[in-house]
N, C-alpha and C positions, 0 to 999 in steps of 0.2 A: 551525289547522288548517295541521298541517308539508311543506308540497311539497317539500323540499329546499333547494337552493343556491338558490331565489331567494326563499326567506326567509332575510335579514339574511348570507346569501352559505354556509346555514350554519353558521353560528359558528365560522366557517374564518376564523384573522388571517391566510393570502394567497392559497389556490390553494383551491377549490371545485367536485367533480367527482362529477355523478352517476352511479348504479352501475347499468347494465341488471338489469331486469326477466326474468332467465336464465329462470326456469316459463314468464312472460305478458307476452312483447314486446308485444304490444297495448295494454298494461296502461301509465300513466306511472309512471313509478318516485319514491317517494320517498327512495331510499337516495344514499345518498351519502359521501363520502370526503374530506377535508381530504389538503394535499399543500403544503409547500412549494418554496422556487423552488429551482435546483441546488445542490448543494452545501447547503444546511441544512434540516438535522433535525425532523420533527413532535417533538412534546411527548409526555409520558407522557398528557397529559390526549388526546392525535388530533387535538388544531384548533389548539394556538400553536404556533410554531417559537422552535428555539431562538439566540438569536439574533450569538450566535458559538460554532463548531465549538470539540470539545471537544479534538481531534487535527488538527492542523495544522499545516504545515509558510507560512515567512512566504516572500517570492520581493520581494526587493532589486533593482531597477533606478536609475536613475540619475533618473528623471521619475518615477517609481510605485513602491510598496510594495502587491505581493497576496498575496491570501492564498490556499492550497493546500488545502483540509480534505476530509480524510478521516474525516467524521466517515458517510459517507454510498458506501458501495462502489458504484463503478462511475461515479459524477458525485464524479471525483479535476479538477473544472476548475480552472484562477489564477483566483480572483474581486478588484475591486480593492478595497479598503479604502474603509470611506467614511469620507476625511481628504485634508483639502487640503492638497497640498503648495505649494508658491510661491517651490522653487526645487529646483537639483539637489540631490538624497541622498546626502550620500557613506556615512554609515553609520547601521546602527540594529543597537539591543535588544528584546529584549524581555522584562521583569519576571513571572514567571507567574505570583508566588506576588498581585502586585496587581492581573494582565490586562492592563498598561499597555505598548503598543510608542512605543523611545523611538527619538528618531531628528536629526539633525544635518544640518545647509544650510551652504553655503561663501556665497549668496548669498541676502539676507541671512544674515549670520553668526548661528545660535540655534541650541536645541537643543530641540524640541520634544514631544509625547506627545503621547499621544492611548489611549484607550482602543480596542480591535478595531471596536467595534460603529461608529463616530465618539464 
């Protein structure tokens, strides 16, 4: 007996929202819809979320690197990348073929790399 989101989060990876029964407002709705965190797009299976954006801009400051996703219109909010920076970022570059970000730091002097999703 599937009762929407209360049954294993509706099989949604991130968020599950109950869709109201508009024909009978007194009935318990079993309809639901999956959704993703701001900036992430729902995959074609309608339950899992794309873990890295396809269209994006990387924004670097001395203490962080953010990603601005353009996958979901209207949700263009800079989100921090799930990477740990141990110093001040001097430069960064993106390898689109391997989907890796590289950055340099002065202290400790190093070249680092990571996938966009950590």
